[in-house]
PyMOL Python script that loads the backbone (N, CA, C, O; Angstrom):
from pymol import cmd

cmd.read_pdbstr("""\
ATOM      1  N   MET A   1      -7.150  17.740   8.569  1.00  0.00           N
ATOM      2  CA  MET A   1      -6.612  16.786   6.988  1.00  0.00           C
ATOM      3  C   MET A   1      -7.986  16.062   7.325  1.00  0.00           C
ATOM      4  O   MET A   1      -8.538  15.658   8.349  1.00  0.00           O
ATOM      5  N   ARG A   2      -8.283  16.094   5.897  1.00  0.00           N
ATOM      6  CA  ARG A   2      -9.020  14.868   5.140  1.00  0.00           C
ATOM      7  C   ARG A   2      -8.844  13.638   5.140  1.00  0.00           C
ATOM      8  O   ARG A   2      -7.662  13.673   5.481  1.00  0.00           O
ATOM      9  N   LEU A   3      -9.076  12.497   5.027  1.00  0.00           N
ATOM     10  CA  LEU A   3      -8.510  11.236   4.634  1.00  0.00           C
ATOM     11  C   LEU A   3      -8.951  10.725   2.923  1.00  0.00           C
ATOM     12  O   LEU A   3     -10.010  10.318   2.445  1.00  0.00           O
ATOM     13  N   MET A   4      -7.860  10.925   2.450  1.00  0.00           N
ATOM     14  CA  MET A   4      -8.140  10.300   0.819  1.00  0.00           C
ATOM     15  C   MET A   4      -7.888   9.078   0.794  1.00  0.00           C
ATOM     16  O   MET A   4      -6.912   8.612   1.383  1.00  0.00           O
ATOM     17  N   GLU A   5      -8.924   8.192  -0.053  1.00  0.00           N
ATOM     18  CA  GLU A   5      -8.905   6.991  -0.352  1.00  0.00           C
ATOM     19  C   GLU A   5      -8.914   6.518  -1.679  1.00  0.00           C
ATOM     20  O   GLU A   5      -9.883   6.666  -2.423  1.00  0.00           O
ATOM     21  N   GLN A   6      -7.534   5.773  -2.101  1.00  0.00           N
ATOM     22  CA  GLN A   6      -7.915   5.586  -3.616  1.00  0.00           C
ATOM     23  C   GLN A   6      -8.129   3.891  -3.533  1.00  0.00           C
ATOM     24  O   GLN A   6      -7.768   3.195  -2.585  1.00  0.00           O
ATOM     25  N   THR A   7      -8.809   3.412  -4.769  1.00  0.00           N
ATOM     26  CA  THR A   7      -8.722   2.036  -4.939  1.00  0.00           C
ATOM     27  C   THR A   7      -7.774   1.452  -5.938  1.00  0.00           C
ATOM     28  O   THR A   7      -7.834   1.789  -7.121  1.00  0.00           O
ATOM     29  N   ILE A   8      -6.894   0.578  -5.492  1.00  0.00           N
ATOM     30  CA  ILE A   8      -6.304  -0.061  -6.298  1.00  0.00           C
ATOM     31  C   ILE A   8      -6.847  -1.479  -6.959  1.00  0.00           C
ATOM     32  O   ILE A   8      -6.871  -2.506  -6.281  1.00  0.00           O
ATOM     33  N   LYS A   9      -7.235  -1.454  -8.192  1.00  0.00           N
ATOM     34  CA  LYS A   9      -7.479  -2.758  -8.459  1.00  0.00           C
ATOM     35  C   LYS A   9      -6.625  -3.623  -9.298  1.00  0.00           C
ATOM     36  O   LYS A   9      -5.865  -3.301 -10.212  1.00  0.00           O
ATOM     37  N   LEU A  10      -6.952  -5.001  -8.716  1.00  0.00           N
ATOM     38  CA  LEU A  10      -6.200  -6.236  -9.218  1.00  0.00           C
ATOM     39  C   LEU A  10      -6.321  -6.276 -10.406  1.00  0.00           C
ATOM     40  O   LEU A  10      -7.399  -6.033 -10.949  1.00  0.00           O
ATOM     41  N   ARG A  11      -5.290  -6.574 -11.027  1.00  0.00           N
ATOM     42  CA  ARG A  11      -5.117  -7.920 -12.747  1.00  0.00           C
ATOM     43  C   ARG A  11      -4.516  -8.597 -12.593  1.00  0.00           C
ATOM     44  O   ARG A  11      -3.741  -9.033 -13.444  1.00  0.00           O
ATOM     45  N   ARG A  12      -4.608  -8.990 -11.422  1.00  0.00           N
ATOM     46  CA  ARG A  12      -4.233 -11.033 -11.075  1.00  0.00           C
ATOM     47  C   ARG A  12      -4.366 -10.913  -9.989  1.00  0.00           C
ATOM     48  O   ARG A  12      -4.580  -9.807  -9.493  1.00  0.00           O
ATOM     49  N   GLU A  13      -4.260 -12.265  -9.128  1.00  0.00           N
ATOM     50  CA  GLU A  13      -4.779 -12.591  -7.881  1.00  0.00           C
ATOM     51  C   GLU A  13      -3.985 -11.832  -6.732  1.00  0.00           C
ATOM     52  O   GLU A  13      -4.368 -12.122  -5.598  1.00  0.00           O
ATOM     53  N   TYR A  14      -3.184 -11.123  -6.800  1.00  0.00           N
ATOM     54  CA  TYR A  14      -2.544 -10.318  -5.903  1.00  0.00           C
ATOM     55  C   TYR A  14      -1.750  -9.230  -6.260  1.00  0.00           C
ATOM     56  O   TYR A  14      -1.459  -9.019  -7.438  1.00  0.00           O
ATOM     57  N   ILE A  15      -1.286  -8.359  -5.131  1.00  0.00           N
ATOM     58  CA  ILE A  15      -0.276  -7.262  -5.750  1.00  0.00           C
ATOM     59  C   ILE A  15       0.274  -7.149  -4.644  1.00  0.00           C
ATOM     60  O   ILE A  15      -0.260  -7.181  -3.536  1.00  0.00           O
ATOM     61  N   THR A  16       1.710  -6.969  -4.994  1.00  0.00           N
ATOM     62  CA  THR A  16       2.614  -6.505  -3.659  1.00  0.00           C
ATOM     63  C   THR A  16       2.670  -5.321  -3.228  1.00  0.00           C
ATOM     64  O   THR A  16       2.499  -4.334  -3.943  1.00  0.00           O
ATOM     65  N   LEU A  17       2.964  -5.288  -1.782  1.00  0.00           N
ATOM     66  CA  LEU A  17       2.472  -4.056  -1.247  1.00  0.00           C
ATOM     67  C   LEU A  17       3.721  -2.727  -1.892  1.00  0.00           C
ATOM     68  O   LEU A  17       3.380  -1.565  -1.672  1.00  0.00           O
ATOM     69  N   THR A  18       4.666  -2.881  -2.414  1.00  0.00           N
ATOM     70  CA  THR A  18       5.240  -2.122  -3.268  1.00  0.00           C
ATOM     71  C   THR A  18       5.175  -1.894  -4.614  1.00  0.00           C
ATOM     72  O   THR A  18       5.871  -1.073  -5.212  1.00  0.00           O
ATOM     73  N   GLN A  19       4.232  -2.708  -5.167  1.00  0.00           N
ATOM     74  CA  GLN A  19       3.409  -2.340  -6.171  1.00  0.00           C
ATOM     75  C   GLN A  19       2.341  -1.720  -6.344  1.00  0.00           C
ATOM     76  O   GLN A  19       2.132  -1.007  -7.326  1.00  0.00           O
ATOM     77  N   ALA A  20       1.324  -1.966  -5.171  1.00  0.00           N
ATOM     78  CA  ALA A  20       0.798  -1.305  -4.797  1.00  0.00           C
ATOM     79  C   ALA A  20       0.950   0.498  -4.255  1.00  0.00           C
ATOM     80  O   ALA A  20       0.099   1.323  -4.587  1.00  0.00           O
ATOM     81  N   LEU A  21       2.111   0.845  -3.439  1.00  0.00           N
ATOM     82  CA  LEU A  21       2.858   1.753  -3.387  1.00  0.00           C
ATOM     83  C   LEU A  21       2.974   2.727  -3.966  1.00  0.00           C
ATOM     84  O   LEU A  21       2.717   3.890  -3.654  1.00  0.00           O
ATOM     85  N   LYS A  22       3.645   1.986  -5.458  1.00  0.00           N
ATOM     86  CA  LYS A  22       3.988   2.715  -6.795  1.00  0.00           C
ATOM     87  C   LYS A  22       2.737   3.057  -7.869  1.00  0.00           C
ATOM     88  O   LYS A  22       2.657   3.994  -8.663  1.00  0.00           O
ATOM     89  N   GLU A  23       1.803   1.978  -7.611  1.00  0.00           N
ATOM     90  CA  GLU A  23       0.736   2.450  -8.006  1.00  0.00           C
ATOM     91  C   GLU A  23      -0.399   3.494  -7.445  1.00  0.00           C
ATOM     92  O   GLU A  23      -1.489   3.566  -8.013  1.00  0.00           O
ATOM     93  N   ALA A  24      -0.139   4.169  -6.487  1.00  0.00           N
ATOM     94  CA  ALA A  24      -0.863   4.902  -5.972  1.00  0.00           C
ATOM     95  C   ALA A  24       0.152   6.111  -5.662  1.00  0.00           C
ATOM     96  O   ALA A  24      -0.171   6.786  -4.685  1.00  0.00           O
ATOM     97  N   GLY A  25       1.269   6.476  -6.301  1.00  0.00           N
ATOM     98  CA  GLY A  25       1.912   7.498  -6.436  1.00  0.00           C
ATOM     99  C   GLY A  25       2.881   7.711  -5.161  1.00  0.00           C
ATOM    100  O   GLY A  25       3.647   8.663  -5.012  1.00  0.00           O
ATOM    101  N   CYS A  26       2.707   6.712  -4.341  1.00  0.00           N
ATOM    102  CA  CYS A  26       3.881   7.214  -2.897  1.00  0.00           C
ATOM    103  C   CYS A  26       5.460   7.095  -3.330  1.00  0.00           C
ATOM    104  O   CYS A  26       6.351   7.726  -2.761  1.00  0.00           O
ATOM    105  N   ILE A  27       5.640   6.321  -4.264  1.00  0.00           N
ATOM    106  CA  ILE A  27       6.925   5.866  -4.178  1.00  0.00           C
ATOM    107  C   ILE A  27       7.171   5.851  -5.700  1.00  0.00           C
ATOM    108  O   ILE A  27       6.220   5.518  -6.407  1.00  0.00           O
ATOM    109  N   GLY A  28       8.180   6.131  -6.202  1.00  0.00           N
ATOM    110  CA  GLY A  28       8.508   6.522  -7.564  1.00  0.00           C
ATOM    111  C   GLY A  28       9.082   5.293  -8.471  1.00  0.00           C
ATOM    112  O   GLY A  28       8.980   5.231  -9.696  1.00  0.00           O
ATOM    113  N   THR A  29       9.749   4.260  -7.570  1.00  0.00           N
ATOM    114  CA  THR A  29      10.747   3.203  -8.046  1.00  0.00           C
ATOM    115  C   THR A  29      10.176   2.050  -6.984  1.00  0.00           C
ATOM    116  O   THR A  29       9.700   2.527  -5.954  1.00  0.00           O
ATOM    117  N   GLY A  30      10.159   0.418  -7.110  1.00  0.00           N
ATOM    118  CA  GLY A  30      10.503  -0.445  -6.003  1.00  0.00           C
ATOM    119  C   GLY A  30      11.703  -0.364  -5.016  1.00  0.00           C
ATOM    120  O   GLY A  30      11.915  -0.961  -3.960  1.00  0.00           O
ATOM    121  N   GLY A  31      12.638   0.859  -5.912  1.00  0.00           N
ATOM    122  CA  GLY A  31      13.975   0.472  -4.980  1.00  0.00           C
ATOM    123  C   GLY A  31      13.598   1.458  -3.652  1.00  0.00           C
ATOM    124  O   GLY A  31      14.145   1.148  -2.594  1.00  0.00           O
ATOM    125  N   GLN A  32      12.999   2.232  -3.653  1.00  0.00           N
ATOM    126  CA  GLN A  32      12.234   3.333  -2.683  1.00  0.00           C
ATOM    127  C   GLN A  32      11.418   2.522  -1.619  1.00  0.00           C
ATOM    128  O   GLN A  32      11.760   2.361  -0.447  1.00  0.00           O
ATOM    129  N   ALA A  33      10.684   2.209  -2.006  1.00  0.00           N
ATOM    130  CA  ALA A  33       9.785   0.854  -1.137  1.00  0.00           C
ATOM    131  C   ALA A  33      10.724   0.706   0.340  1.00  0.00           C
ATOM    132  O   ALA A  33      10.245   0.961   1.445  1.00  0.00           O
ATOM    133  N   LYS A  34      11.821   0.350   0.169  1.00  0.00           N
ATOM    134  CA  LYS A  34      12.245   0.031   1.504  1.00  0.00           C
ATOM    135  C   LYS A  34      12.686   1.401   2.345  1.00  0.00           C
ATOM    136  O   LYS A  34      12.853   1.330   3.562  1.00  0.00           O
ATOM    137  N   TRP A  35      12.803   2.221   1.869  1.00  0.00           N
ATOM    138  CA  TRP A  35      13.303   3.500   2.670  1.00  0.00           C
ATOM    139  C   TRP A  35      11.928   4.022   3.121  1.00  0.00           C
ATOM    140  O   TRP A  35      11.752   4.396   4.281  1.00  0.00           O
ATOM    141  N   PHE A  36      11.030   4.042   2.266  1.00  0.00           N
ATOM    142  CA  PHE A  36       9.471   4.080   2.588  1.00  0.00           C
ATOM    143  C   PHE A  36       9.128   3.802   3.620  1.00  0.00           C
ATOM    144  O   PHE A  36       8.924   4.549   4.577  1.00  0.00           O
ATOM    145  N   LEU A  37       9.007   2.512   3.531  1.00  0.00           N
ATOM    146  CA  LEU A  37       8.827   1.884   4.616  1.00  0.00           C
ATOM    147  C   LEU A  37       9.538   1.799   5.994  1.00  0.00           C
ATOM    148  O   LEU A  37       8.995   0.995   6.752  1.00  0.00           O
ATOM    149  N   GLN A  38      10.119   2.142   6.264  1.00  0.00           N
ATOM    150  CA  GLN A  38      11.402   2.420   7.254  1.00  0.00           C
ATOM    151  C   GLN A  38      10.801   3.671   8.023  1.00  0.00           C
ATOM    152  O   GLN A  38      10.612   3.760   9.237  1.00  0.00           O
ATOM    153  N   GLU A  39      10.521   4.697   6.959  1.00  0.00           N
ATOM    154  CA  GLU A  39      10.015   5.840   7.213  1.00  0.00           C
ATOM    155  C   GLU A  39       8.835   6.617   7.733  1.00  0.00           C
ATOM    156  O   GLU A  39       8.704   7.660   8.373  1.00  0.00           O
ATOM    157  N   HIS A  40       7.781   5.443   7.059  1.00  0.00           N
ATOM    158  CA  HIS A  40       6.274   5.890   7.208  1.00  0.00           C
ATOM    159  C   HIS A  40       5.785   3.962   7.732  1.00  0.00           C
ATOM    160  O   HIS A  40       6.093   2.881   7.230  1.00  0.00           O
ATOM    161  N   PRO A  41       4.836   4.380   9.061  1.00  0.00           N
ATOM    162  CA  PRO A  41       4.021   3.171   9.470  1.00  0.00           C
ATOM    163  C   PRO A  41       3.013   2.823   8.664  1.00  0.00           C
ATOM    164  O   PRO A  41       1.872   3.285   8.656  1.00  0.00           O
ATOM    165  N   VAL A  42       3.495   1.957   7.959  1.00  0.00           N
ATOM    166  CA  VAL A  42       2.421   1.360   6.768  1.00  0.00           C
ATOM    167  C   VAL A  42       1.417   0.193   7.697  1.00  0.00           C
ATOM    168  O   VAL A  42       1.767  -0.634   8.540  1.00  0.00           O
ATOM    169  N   LYS A  43       0.448   0.427   7.308  1.00  0.00           N
ATOM    170  CA  LYS A  43      -0.213  -0.842   7.955  1.00  0.00           C
ATOM    171  C   LYS A  43      -1.472  -1.515   6.922  1.00  0.00           C
ATOM    172  O   LYS A  43      -2.292  -0.855   6.284  1.00  0.00           O
ATOM    173  N   VAL A  44      -1.384  -2.640   6.957  1.00  0.00           N
ATOM    174  CA  VAL A  44      -1.967  -3.474   6.393  1.00  0.00           C
ATOM    175  C   VAL A  44      -2.891  -4.182   7.057  1.00  0.00           C
ATOM    176  O   VAL A  44      -2.574  -5.014   7.907  1.00  0.00           O
ATOM    177  N   ASN A  45      -4.318  -3.874   6.677  1.00  0.00           N
ATOM    178  CA  ASN A  45      -5.602  -4.483   7.602  1.00  0.00           C
ATOM    179  C   ASN A  45      -4.976  -4.385   9.383  1.00  0.00           C
ATOM    180  O   ASN A  45      -4.646  -5.291  10.148  1.00  0.00           O
ATOM    181  N   GLY A  46      -5.008  -2.899   9.567  1.00  0.00           N
ATOM    182  CA  GLY A  46      -4.573  -2.181  10.968  1.00  0.00           C
ATOM    183  C   GLY A  46      -3.221  -3.026  11.577  1.00  0.00           C
ATOM    184  O   GLY A  46      -3.302  -3.107  12.803  1.00  0.00           O
ATOM    185  N   GLN A  47      -2.462  -3.430  11.232  1.00  0.00           N
ATOM    186  CA  GLN A  47      -1.316  -4.433  11.437  1.00  0.00           C
ATOM    187  C   GLN A  47       0.156  -3.702  10.582  1.00  0.00           C
ATOM    188  O   GLN A  47       0.266  -3.536   9.367  1.00  0.00           O
ATOM    189  N   LEU A  48       1.190  -3.353  11.672  1.00  0.00           N
ATOM    190  CA  LEU A  48       1.971  -2.306  11.291  1.00  0.00           C
ATOM    191  C   LEU A  48       2.877  -3.285   9.894  1.00  0.00           C
ATOM    192  O   LEU A  48       3.496  -4.152  10.509  1.00  0.00           O
ATOM    193  N   GLU A  49       3.021  -3.372   9.134  1.00  0.00           N
ATOM    194  CA  GLU A  49       3.337  -4.140   7.856  1.00  0.00           C
ATOM    195  C   GLU A  49       5.033  -3.349   7.051  1.00  0.00           C
ATOM    196  O   GLU A  49       5.034  -2.197   6.617  1.00  0.00           O
ATOM    197  N   GLN A  50       6.201  -4.195   7.018  1.00  0.00           N
ATOM    198  CA  GLN A  50       7.426  -3.757   6.445  1.00  0.00           C
ATOM    199  C   GLN A  50       8.217  -4.453   5.295  1.00  0.00           C
ATOM    200  O   GLN A  50       9.192  -4.059   4.655  1.00  0.00           O
ATOM    201  N   ARG A  51       7.451  -5.686   5.226  1.00  0.00           N
ATOM    202  CA  ARG A  51       7.753  -6.531   3.814  1.00  0.00           C
ATOM    203  C   ARG A  51       7.035  -5.891   2.763  1.00  0.00           C
ATOM    204  O   ARG A  51       5.843  -5.686   2.533  1.00  0.00           O
ATOM    205  N   ARG A  52       8.368  -5.576   2.058  1.00  0.00           N
ATOM    206  CA  ARG A  52       7.940  -5.026   0.676  1.00  0.00           C
ATOM    207  C   ARG A  52       7.055  -5.855  -0.081  1.00  0.00           C
ATOM    208  O   ARG A  52       6.014  -5.415  -0.571  1.00  0.00           O
ATOM    209  N   GLY A  53       7.459  -7.118  -0.199  1.00  0.00           N
ATOM    210  CA  GLY A  53       7.057  -8.187  -0.867  1.00  0.00           C
ATOM    211  C   GLY A  53       5.547  -8.994  -0.151  1.00  0.00           C
ATOM    212  O   GLY A  53       5.174 -10.081  -0.592  1.00  0.00           O
ATOM    213  N   LYS A  54       4.851  -8.326   0.903  1.00  0.00           N
ATOM    214  CA  LYS A  54       3.811  -8.466   1.064  1.00  0.00           C
ATOM    215  C   LYS A  54       2.407  -8.531   0.487  1.00  0.00           C
ATOM    216  O   LYS A  54       1.725  -7.508   0.440  1.00  0.00           O
ATOM    217  N   LYS A  55       1.920  -9.782   0.014  1.00  0.00           N
ATOM    218  CA  LYS A  55       1.149  -9.940  -0.404  1.00  0.00           C
ATOM    219  C   LYS A  55      -0.406  -9.484  -0.372  1.00  0.00           C
ATOM    220  O   LYS A  55      -1.086 -10.007   0.510  1.00  0.00           O
ATOM    221  N   LEU A  56      -1.029  -8.578  -1.229  1.00  0.00           N
ATOM    222  CA  LEU A  56      -2.232  -8.088  -1.066  1.00  0.00           C
ATOM    223  C   LEU A  56      -3.309  -8.320  -2.236  1.00  0.00           C
ATOM    224  O   LEU A  56      -3.101  -8.116  -3.432  1.00  0.00           O
ATOM    225  N   HIS A  57      -4.819  -8.910  -1.502  1.00  0.00           N
ATOM    226  CA  HIS A  57      -5.633  -8.930  -1.809  1.00  0.00           C
ATOM    227  C   HIS A  57      -6.617  -8.622  -1.815  1.00  0.00           C
ATOM    228  O   HIS A  57      -6.880  -7.762  -0.974  1.00  0.00           O
ATOM    229  N   ALA A  58      -7.847  -9.126  -2.783  1.00  0.00           N
ATOM    230  CA  ALA A  58      -9.006  -7.958  -2.419  1.00  0.00           C
ATOM    231  C   ALA A  58      -9.488  -8.353  -1.055  1.00  0.00           C
ATOM    232  O   ALA A  58      -9.560  -9.322  -0.299  1.00  0.00           O
ATOM    233  N   GLY A  59      -9.813  -6.928  -1.159  1.00  0.00           N
ATOM    234  CA  GLY A  59     -10.363  -6.876   0.589  1.00  0.00           C
ATOM    235  C   GLY A  59      -9.568  -6.342   1.443  1.00  0.00           C
ATOM    236  O   GLY A  59     -10.010  -5.876   2.493  1.00  0.00           O
ATOM    237  N   ASP A  60      -8.334  -6.323   1.153  1.00  0.00           N
ATOM    238  CA  ASP A  60      -7.259  -5.504   2.019  1.00  0.00           C
ATOM    239  C   ASP A  60      -7.265  -4.343   1.975  1.00  0.00           C
ATOM    240  O   ASP A  60      -7.560  -3.720   0.955  1.00  0.00           O
ATOM    241  N   ARG A  61      -6.906  -3.760   3.182  1.00  0.00           N
ATOM    242  CA  ARG A  61      -7.235  -2.333   3.382  1.00  0.00           C
ATOM    243  C   ARG A  61      -5.436  -1.614   3.736  1.00  0.00           C
ATOM    244  O   ARG A  61      -4.832  -2.134   4.674  1.00  0.00           O
ATOM    245  N   VAL A  62      -4.939  -0.804   3.175  1.00  0.00           N
ATOM    246  CA  VAL A  62      -3.607  -0.326   3.141  1.00  0.00           C
ATOM    247  C   VAL A  62      -3.784   0.989   4.003  1.00  0.00           C
ATOM    248  O   VAL A  62      -4.673   1.736   3.595  1.00  0.00           O
ATOM    249  N   THR A  63      -3.148   1.364   5.031  1.00  0.00           N
ATOM    250  CA  THR A  63      -3.368   2.684   5.606  1.00  0.00           C
ATOM    251  C   THR A  63      -1.605   3.121   5.391  1.00  0.00           C
ATOM    252  O   THR A  63      -0.659   2.692   6.052  1.00  0.00           O
ATOM    253  N   VAL A  64      -1.577   4.106   4.242  1.00  0.00           N
ATOM    254  CA  VAL A  64      -0.221   4.743   4.009  1.00  0.00           C
ATOM    255  C   VAL A  64       0.142   5.551   5.326  1.00  0.00           C
ATOM    256  O   VAL A  64       0.833   5.083   6.231  1.00  0.00           O
ATOM    257  N   THR A  65      -0.576   7.203   5.319  1.00  0.00           N
ATOM    258  CA  THR A  65      -0.310   7.761   5.775  1.00  0.00           C
ATOM    259  C   THR A  65      -1.335   8.438   6.681  1.00  0.00           C
ATOM    260  O   THR A  65      -2.173   7.551   6.519  1.00  0.00           O
ATOM    261  N   ALA A  66      -1.879   9.196   7.412  1.00  0.00           N
ATOM    262  CA  ALA A  66      -2.835   9.645   8.160  1.00  0.00           C
ATOM    263  C   ALA A  66      -4.269   9.980   7.018  1.00  0.00           C
ATOM    264  O   ALA A  66      -5.471   9.715   7.036  1.00  0.00           O
ATOM    265  N   GLU A  67      -3.293  10.730   6.049  1.00  0.00           N
ATOM    266  CA  GLU A  67      -4.316  11.368   4.922  1.00  0.00           C
ATOM    267  C   GLU A  67      -4.494  10.181   3.563  1.00  0.00           C
ATOM    268  O   GLU A  67      -5.222  10.415   2.598  1.00  0.00           O
ATOM    269  N   LEU A  68      -3.741   8.996   3.707  1.00  0.00           N
ATOM    270  CA  LEU A  68      -4.143   8.304   2.800  1.00  0.00           C
ATOM    271  C   LEU A  68      -4.002   6.669   2.626  1.00  0.00           C
ATOM    272  O   LEU A  68      -2.946   6.043   2.524  1.00  0.00           O
ATOM    273  N   SER A  69      -5.443   6.104   2.617  1.00  0.00           N
ATOM    274  CA  SER A  69      -6.075   5.000   2.877  1.00  0.00           C
ATOM    275  C   SER A  69      -5.891   4.396   1.155  1.00  0.00           C
ATOM    276  O   SER A  69      -6.078   5.178   0.222  1.00  0.00           O
ATOM    277  N   LEU A  70      -5.502   2.906   0.907  1.00  0.00           N
ATOM    278  CA  LEU A  70      -5.918   2.126  -0.111  1.00  0.00           C
ATOM    279  C   LEU A  70      -6.788   1.166  -0.280  1.00  0.00           C
ATOM    280  O   LEU A  70      -6.268   0.104   0.063  1.00  0.00           O
ATOM    281  N   ASN A  71      -7.771   1.039  -0.612  1.00  0.00           N
ATOM    282  CA  ASN A  71      -8.650  -0.468  -0.662  1.00  0.00           C
ATOM    283  C   ASN A  71      -8.618  -0.918  -1.937  1.00  0.00           C
ATOM    284  O   ASN A  71      -8.833  -0.410  -3.038  1.00  0.00           O
ATOM    285  N   ILE A  72      -8.178  -2.408  -1.386  1.00  0.00           N
ATOM    286  CA  ILE A  72      -7.589  -3.391  -2.433  1.00  0.00           C
ATOM    287  C   ILE A  72      -8.533  -4.038  -3.368  1.00  0.00           C
ATOM    288  O   ILE A  72      -8.774  -5.093  -2.782  1.00  0.00           O
ATOM    289  N   SER A  73      -9.145  -4.047  -4.355  1.00  0.00           N
ATOM    290  CA  SER A  73     -10.330  -4.489  -4.832  1.00  0.00           C
ATOM    291  C   SER A  73      -9.930  -5.211  -6.233  1.00  0.00           C
ATOM    292  O   SER A  73      -9.014  -4.866  -6.980  1.00  0.00           O
ATOM    293  N   SER A  74     -10.927  -6.413  -6.433  1.00  0.00           N
ATOM    294  CA  SER A  74     -10.628  -7.310  -7.586  1.00  0.00           C
ATOM    295  C   SER A  74     -11.665  -6.716  -8.671  1.00  0.00           C
ATOM    296  O   SER A  74     -11.727  -7.207  -9.799  1.00  0.00           O
TER     297      SER A  74
END
""", "prot")
cmd.dss("prot")
cmd.show_as("cartoon", "prot")
cmd.util.cbc("prot")
cmd.orient("prot")
């Protein structure tokens, strides 16, 4: 399978992990984030992350699945 990369453009100083997952279409509502993070090993800059409110800044890279990566840009 091929790795798909999506760029999430910041509208403010940061975006939370939940907001980024919603924008990427991984979850439909913020309430699904807790379940999604328990079921899928999401990494931020190579580190496993389970905090829904984790602040993502420009330059951060989120690996959602083996097929999907998100790049946070300003």
